[in-house]
C-alpha positions in Angstrom: -250.0 -126.9 -40.3 -252.6 -126.4 -43.1 -256.3 -126.2 -42.5 -257.2 -126.1 -46.1 -255.3 -128.9 -47.5 -253.0 -126.6 -49.3 -255.6 -124.6 -51.0 -256.5 -120.8 -49.7 -259.5 -120.6 -52.0 -260.5 -117.1 -53.3 -261.1 -115.3 -50.2 -257.5 -116.3 -49.0 -256.1 -114.8 -52.0 -257.8 -111.8 -51.9 -256.9 -111.1 -48.5 -253.4 -111.9 -49.1 -253.3 -109.3 -52.1 -255.0 -106.6 -49.8 -252.7 -107.1 -47.1 -249.6 -106.7 -49.3 -250.8 -103.8 -50.9 -251.7 -102.2 -47.6 -248.2 -102.9 -45.9 -246.1 -101.8 -48.8 -248.5 -99.0 -49.1 -247.8 -97.9 -45.5 -244.1 -98.5 -45.7 -243.9 -96.2 -48.9 -246.0 -93.7 -46.8 -243.6 -93.6 -43.9 -240.4 -93.0 -46.1 -242.2 -90.1 -48.0 -243.2 -88.5 -44.9 -239.8 -89.1 -43.0 -238.1 -87.8 -46.4 -240.0 -84.7 -46.1 -239.5 -83.9 -42.6 -235.8 -84.3 -42.7 -235.5 -82.7 -45.9 -237.9 -79.5 -45.5 -235.0 -77.3 -43.7 -236.2 -73.7 -43.3 -238.9 -74.0 -46.0 -242.4 -73.3 -44.3 -241.3 -72.2 -41.2 -242.0 -68.4 -39.8 -239.0 -66.2 -40.2 -240.4 -63.7 -37.8 -241.4 -60.9 -40.7 -244.4 -61.7 -42.4 -245.5 -59.5 -45.4 -247.8 -56.6 -44.2 -247.0 -56.7 -40.8 -244.8 -53.9 -40.6 -242.4 -51.8 -42.6 -239.2 -54.0 -42.2 -240.9 -56.7 -44.1 -241.0 -54.9 -47.4 -237.9 -53.5 -46.8 -236.2 -56.7 -46.3 -238.0 -58.1 -49.4 -236.5 -55.3 -51.4 -233.0 -55.9 -50.0 -233.3 -59.5 -51.0 -234.0 -58.5 -54.6 -231.2 -56.2 -54.6 -228.5 -58.4 -53.0 -229.6 -61.1 -55.7 -229.1 -58.6 -58.4 -232.7 -58.2 -59.6 -232.5 -54.8 -59.4 -230.0 -52.1 -59.4 -228.9 -49.5 -56.9 -230.9 -46.4 -58.4 -234.1 -48.6 -58.5 -233.4 -49.9 -55.0 -233.1 -46.6 -53.4 -236.1 -45.1 -55.5 -238.4 -47.7 -54.0 -237.1 -47.8 -50.6 -237.9 -43.9 -50.4 -241.3 -44.8 -51.7 -241.5 -47.5 -48.9 -240.5 -45.3 -46.4 -242.6 -42.2 -47.3 -245.5 -44.2 -46.9 -248.9 -44.1 -48.7 -249.6 -40.6 -50.5 -253.3 -39.1 -51.1 
């Protein structure tokens, strides 16, 4: 059933293009949000120890650096001793 004798006119084509862009934009946005939600893993989640909330978080960070090989055992022990002594005046 055609109400316009087969000719939509300028507004008909404009609305068709706008609806096409909005539909595919919504589909792409949904895919991106779904991929971000599924692919995030533990990123951005609270691990229980945040920096500055206790002596354990700084020591944990130091232990991670030692485990990755960024610092050697001597430097690890020296920094660990400084952390455990606390601030000096």
